[in-house]
Every structure is written in structure tokens, then in C-alpha cells.
C-alpha positions as CSV (number, residue, x, y, z in Angstrom):
1,M,17.7,25.9,-13.7
2,G,14.6,27.4,-12.0
3,Y,12.7,30.5,-12.9
4,S,15.0,32.7,-10.9
5,D,18.0,31.4,-12.8
6,I,16.3,32.1,-16.1
7,T,15.4,35.6,-14.9
8,S,19.1,36.2,-14.1
9,W,20.2,35.0,-17.5
10,T,17.6,37.1,-19.2
11,T,18.8,40.1,-17.3
12,C,22.4,39.4,-18.3
13,F,21.4,39.1,-21.9
14,A,19.5,42.4,-21.8
15,V,22.5,44.2,-20.2
16,A,24.7,42.8,-22.9
17,G,22.3,44.0,-25.6
18,V,21.2,40.5,-26.6
19,V,17.5,40.1,-27.4
20,S,16.0,37.0,-25.9
21,Y,12.6,35.4,-25.7
22,Y,11.2,34.1,-22.4
23,G,7.8,32.6,-22.3
24,P,5.7,29.4,-22.4
25,N,7.3,26.3,-23.8
26,V,6.9,26.2,-27.5
27,L,7.5,22.5,-27.8
28,T,4.3,21.4,-26.1
29,P,1.9,23.0,-28.6
30,I,4.1,22.0,-31.5
31,A,4.0,18.4,-30.4
32,Q,0.2,18.3,-30.4
33,P,-1.4,15.8,-32.8
34,G,-2.6,17.2,-36.1
35,K,-1.5,20.7,-36.6
36,L,-0.9,23.8,-34.6
37,D,-4.0,25.6,-33.4
38,D,-4.5,29.0,-35.0
39,Y,-3.7,31.0,-31.9
40,T,-0.3,29.2,-31.4
41,Y,0.5,29.4,-35.1
42,R,-0.2,33.2,-35.3
43,S,1.7,33.9,-32.0
44,I,4.8,32.0,-33.1
45,N,4.9,33.7,-36.4
46,K,4.2,37.1,-34.9
47,T,7.0,36.7,-32.2
48,L,9.7,34.9,-34.1
49,F,9.3,35.6,-37.8
50,N,8.2,39.2,-38.0
51,T,10.2,42.3,-37.6
52,A,7.3,44.4,-36.4
53,I,6.9,45.3,-32.7
54,I,5.0,42.4,-31.0
55,G,2.6,44.8,-29.2
56,N,-0.3,43.5,-27.1
57,V,-0.6,39.8,-26.6
58,N,-4.2,38.6,-26.2
59,A,-5.0,35.5,-24.1
60,C,-6.1,32.5,-26.1
61,K,-9.8,31.8,-26.0
62,R,-9.7,28.1,-25.6
63,H,-7.4,25.3,-24.5
64,T,-7.0,21.5,-24.7
65,P,-5.1,19.1,-22.6
66,I,-2.2,17.5,-24.4
67,D,-3.2,13.9,-25.2
68,W,-0.2,12.1,-26.5
69,Q,-2.1,10.0,-29.0
70,D,-2.6,10.4,-32.7
71,K,-6.0,12.0,-33.1
72,R,-7.7,13.6,-36.0
73,E,-8.3,17.3,-35.6
74,D,-12.0,16.8,-35.2
75,E,-11.4,14.4,-32.2
76,I,-9.5,17.0,-30.2
77,I,-11.6,18.4,-27.4
78,W,-11.4,22.1,-26.8
79,T,-12.5,24.0,-23.6
80,E,-13.4,27.6,-23.8
81,N,-11.6,29.8,-21.2
82,T,-13.8,31.7,-18.8
């Protein structure tokens, strides 16, 4: 299924009154070595485990490429977003 298919399904869910979430893949950050970065941790909790309205979503301030190796947290290289 491509993005257009997902949009169609999301629209069908909305018309049926079903709440759905459509956004970036959660599995990639969860699979990072070490632990979730603070931005991802807060965003997942705010979106999935809180009954309050989500409100504004601020962009993350830094990113790291996924390196599928076991690394200590201090070995992960972060790049500030510009």
C-alpha cells in the first residue's frame, strides 16, 4: 500500500468515527541502540498514552542516522537540525 492507499483508509476510518494515527514509523526510533531519545519518548507518550489533546507538535532539534550496531549512548553521533 502506498501513501494514497493509507490516506484512503484513514479517510474511511474517520468517516466511520474510528480514531487512527498516521505518521512517521515508530519502529525505527524504537529499534535504535541504547534507549529512545527524549524527543521520541515524549512524543510517543503524548500521542499514545495521554488523554489530553495533542496540540502543537514541535520539530525535533537533532537527528542521528540509524546505525544497526550495538553502541553505547555516548557513541551515538547526533546532528543538530538547521
